[in-house]
C-alpha positions in Angstrom: -7.0 112.9 118.0 -4.8 115.5 119.7 -7.5 115.8 122.4 -7.3 112.0 122.9 -3.5 112.2 123.4 -3.7 115.2 125.7 -6.3 113.4 127.9 -4.2 110.3 128.0 -1.1 112.2 129.0 -3.0 114.2 131.6 -4.4 111.1 133.3 -1.0 109.4 133.3 0.7 112.4 134.9 -2.0 112.6 137.6 -1.5 108.9 138.4 -5.1 108.0 137.5 -3.8 105.4 135.0 -1.3 102.9 136.2 2.1 102.8 134.5 3.3 99.6 133.0 4.6 97.1 135.6 6.6 93.9 135.6 3.2 92.1 135.2 2.4 93.9 132.0 1.9 91.8 128.9 4.4 92.7 126.2 3.1 93.6 122.7 6.0 93.4 120.2 5.4 95.7 117.3 7.4 95.9 114.0 7.6 98.5 111.3 9.9 99.2 108.4 10.8 102.9 108.6 13.3 104.9 110.6 12.5 106.2 114.1 11.9 109.8 112.9 9.3 108.8 110.2 5.6 109.5 110.2 5.0 105.8 110.5 7.1 105.5 113.6 5.3 108.5 115.1 2.0 106.8 114.4 3.2 103.7 116.1 4.2 105.7 119.2 0.6 107.1 119.3 -0.7 103.6 119.2 1.7 102.7 122.0 0.6 105.6 124.2 -3.1 104.8 123.6 -2.8 101.1 124.4 -0.7 101.5 127.5 -3.0 104.2 128.9 -6.3 102.7 128.0 -5.2 99.3 129.4 -4.1 100.9 132.6 -0.7 99.3 132.2 -1.9 95.8 131.4 0.0 96.0 128.1 3.5 97.3 127.4 4.2 98.0 123.7 7.8 97.4 122.6 8.5 99.0 119.2 11.0 97.6 116.8 11.7 100.1 114.0 13.5 99.9 110.7 13.1 96.2 110.1 15.0 95.3 113.3 12.9 92.1 113.7 13.4 91.1 110.0 11.8 92.4 106.8 8.1 92.8 106.3 7.5 89.4 104.8 9.5 87.7 107.6 7.5 89.6 110.2 4.2 88.5 108.6 5.2 84.9 109.2 6.0 85.9 112.8 2.5 87.5 113.1 0.8 84.3 111.9 2.4 82.3 114.7 2.1 85.0 117.4 5.8 85.7 117.8 5.1 89.3 116.9 1.8 90.8 117.9 1.3 93.8 115.7 2.7 95.6 112.6 1.7 98.0 109.9 2.7 96.2 106.6 2.6 97.7 103.1 -0.4 96.4 101.3 1.6 95.5 98.2 3.7 93.1 100.3 0.5 91.2 101.2 -0.6 90.5 97.7 0.4 86.8 97.6 -1.1 86.2 101.0 -4.3 88.2 100.6 -4.9 88.9 96.9 -7.9 91.2 97.6 -5.5 93.8 99.0 -4.0 94.2 95.5 -6.9 96.5 94.9 -4.9 99.2 96.7 -2.0 98.7 94.3 -3.9 99.5 91.1 -2.4 102.6 89.5 -4.3 105.9 89.5 -7.0 104.4 91.8 -7.5 107.4 94.1 -8.0 111.0 93.0 -7.0 112.5 96.3 -6.2 111.8 99.9 -9.8 112.4 100.8 -10.8 109.8 98.2 -8.4 107.3 99.7 -9.7 108.0 103.2 -13.3 107.5 102.3 -12.4 104.2 100.6 -10.2 102.8 103.4 -12.4 103.9 106.3 -15.7 102.8 104.7 -17.3 99.6 103.4 -14.7 99.1 100.7 -11.9 99.0 103.3 -13.9 96.7 105.6 -14.3 94.3 102.7 -10.6 94.1 102.1 -9.8 93.6 105.8 -12.4 90.9 106.1 -10.2 88.6 103.9 -7.3 88.6 106.4 -8.5 86.3 109.2 -8.4 83.3 106.9 -4.6 83.9 106.8 -4.1 84.1 110.5 -4.1 87.9 110.6 -6.5 90.6 111.8 -6.6 93.9 109.9 -7.5 96.8 112.2 -7.0 99.9 110.0 -5.2 101.5 107.1 -2.1 103.6 107.5 -0.1 105.3 104.7 3.1 106.3 103.3 1.3 108.4 100.7 1.1 108.8 96.9 4.0 107.4 95.0 6.3 109.5 92.8 9.0 108.6 90.3 12.7 109.1 90.5 15.0 108.2 87.6 18.5 108.6 86.2 18.4 110.2 82.7 15.0 108.6 81.8 12.1 110.9 82.4 13.3 113.7 80.1 13.5 111.3 77.1 10.8 111.4 74.5 10.3 107.6 75.1 9.8 108.1 78.8 10.0 104.9 80.8 10.3 102.6 77.7 13.2 100.3 78.2 14.0 101.6 81.7 14.7 99.1 84.5 12.3 100.1 87.3 12.6 98.9 90.9 9.4 97.5 92.3 8.2 95.7 95.3 7.2 92.0 94.9 3.8 92.6 93.4 2.2 91.4 90.2 0.3 94.6 89.7 3.3 96.9 90.2 5.2 94.9 87.7 2.4 94.9 85.2 1.9 98.7 85.5 5.4 99.4 84.3 5.3 96.7 81.6 2.2 98.6 80.3 4.4 101.7 79.6 7.3 99.7 78.2 9.4 99.6 81.4 11.3 96.6 82.7 10.3 95.9 86.3 12.9 94.5 88.7 12.0 93.2 92.1 14.4 94.7 94.7 13.9 94.8 98.5 13.4 98.3 100.1 16.6 98.0 102.0 18.7 97.3 98.9 17.1 99.9 96.7 19.7 102.6 97.3 22.6 100.3 96.3 20.6 99.0 93.2 20.2 102.6 92.0 23.7 103.6 92.8 25.2 100.6 91.0 22.9 101.1 88.0 21.1 97.8 88.4 17.9 99.8 88.0 17.3 103.2 86.5 14.1 104.3 88.2 12.0 103.6 91.3 8.6 104.6 92.7 8.0 105.6 96.3 6.2 108.3 98.3 8.2 111.4 99.1 8.9 110.4 102.7 10.5 107.1 101.6 12.6 108.8 99.0 13.9 111.3 101.5 14.4 108.9 104.4 16.2 106.4 102.3 18.2 109.2 100.5 17.2 107.7 97.1 17.4 111.2 95.6 21.2 111.1 96.2 21.6 108.5 93.4 19.1 109.8 90.9 18.9 113.0 89.0 15.2 113.3 88.1 12.1 113.4 90.3 8.5 113.4 88.9 5.5 114.1 91.1 3.4 111.7 89.2 1.1 110.5 92.0 0.5 107.4 89.9 -0.2 105.1 92.8 -0.8 105.0 96.5 1.3 103.2 99.1 -1.0 102.1 101.9 -0.2 100.1 105.0 -2.4 97.6 106.7 -2.2 97.6 110.5 -2.1 93.9 111.4 -2.6 92.0 114.6 -1.6 88.4 115.1 -5.0 86.6 115.1 -3.4 83.8 117.2 -2.4 86.4 119.9 -5.4 88.7 119.6 -8.1 86.0 120.2 -6.3 85.1 123.4 -7.0 88.5 124.9 -10.2 89.4 126.8 -13.0 90.7 124.6 -12.8 94.2 126.1 -9.1 94.3 125.5 -9.5 93.1 121.9 -12.0 96.0 121.3 -9.6 98.4 122.9 -6.6 97.3 120.8 -8.6 97.5 117.6 -9.9 101.0 118.4 -6.4 102.2 119.3 -5.2 101.1 115.9 -8.0 103.0 114.2 -7.4 106.1 116.3 -3.7 106.0 115.7 -4.3 105.6 111.9 -6.0 108.9 111.7 -3.1 110.7 113.4 -0.5 108.8 111.4 -2.1 109.9 108.1 -2.3 113.5 109.3 1.4 113.5 110.2 2.4 111.9 107.0 0.6 114.5 104.9 1.8 117.4 107.0 5.4 116.3 106.6 5.4 115.6 102.8 6.0 119.1 101.7 8.9 119.4 104.2 10.6 116.3 102.8 10.1 117.5 99.3 11.9 120.7 100.1 14.7 118.7 101.6 15.0 116.6 98.5 15.1 119.6 96.2 17.5 121.6 98.4 20.0 118.8 98.0 20.6 119.9 94.5 20.8 116.3 93.4 17.6 116.1 91.3 15.7 118.3 88.9 11.9 118.2 88.9 10.3 116.9 85.7 7.0 118.2 84.5 5.6 116.2 81.6 1.8 116.4 81.3 1.7 114.5 78.0 3.7 111.6 79.5 1.5 111.5 82.6 -1.7 111.4 80.5 -0.2 108.5 78.4 0.9 106.7 81.5 -2.5 107.0 83.2 -4.2 105.6 80.1 -1.8 102.7 79.6 -1.5 101.8 83.3 -5.3 101.8 83.9 -5.6 99.4 81.0 -4.2 96.6 83.2 -7.3 96.7 85.6 -9.2 93.8 83.9 -6.2 91.5 84.1 -6.5 91.5 87.9 -10.2 91.4 88.4 -10.3 87.6 89.1 -7.1 87.6 91.1 -8.5 90.3 93.4 -11.9 88.7 93.5 -14.6 89.9 91.0 -17.0 90.8 93.8 -14.5 93.0 95.7 -13.1 94.4 92.5 -16.5 95.5 91.1 -17.8 96.8 94.4 -14.6 98.8 95.1 -14.7 100.5 91.7 -18.4 101.2 92.2 -17.7 102.8 95.6 -15.0 105.0 94.0 -17.3 106.0 91.1 -19.9 107.1 93.6 -17.4 109.5 95.1 -17.4 111.4 91.8 -13.7 111.5 91.4 -13.0 113.7 94.4 
């Protein structure tokens, strides 16, 4: 991937690839994270690839940190072609494309390598194939990473999450997983999570390390648990209405750019995770909880919800996905 970027920059500097001009078609792109996040860096890789490979026929305008609206509002804009591309958390697409709930199942992936094989292989292709019926084209999977827990005076209790109010995204599976361990799920938007924790509306929340650090959620919690109980993936979406108006060669170029950028975005996200964890711990606001017994109990109880969602996800996709993961041998 680095070779791709270096080649692109070399050609641009030599003038062999035309810069964007006034005649360039604008591709408006949304994402929900700050401009210094791994997600934004991946978006900028996509921007560079598209503008170079199209020889200036496209100019990508990036709108970070929900500046065009929240993710669900942007999905509606994608469907009508007002926004052309966006990486959207898979959990937020559960009502629109139920098959994508597969990625929300707790303790689904054993490792980053397992997630990559799933998303980049036949299993991921099956999930993406459900999107065109909703006016969307899924090009690739990006990530925020494995989810961890933060709480306020909860994780050190013998009862664990029982009775705790836990912030979740709007997702039936995420709500069900916490009910399975006695928690009380509360749907709160990402932008309002800090205030909800600060004011005690919720006691706990789940997010990858990068999101915890970027949104400063550790400032209003006193416990962090590296539970890796779930995975927060993003689906890179194009507006189907817009994409099919592009020449076939450009459609192929755009799809490939989204796939190439996905590999680089995941690499950046994983590389930065340890740095963000160090930042969180250096703040002195939270103490790290290590509770193997609670983790084992949580894994058992949360995985018990799987059969509840087989039909909602689609029995064929559900069974084939679990078979693909079983074939990996848990690695």
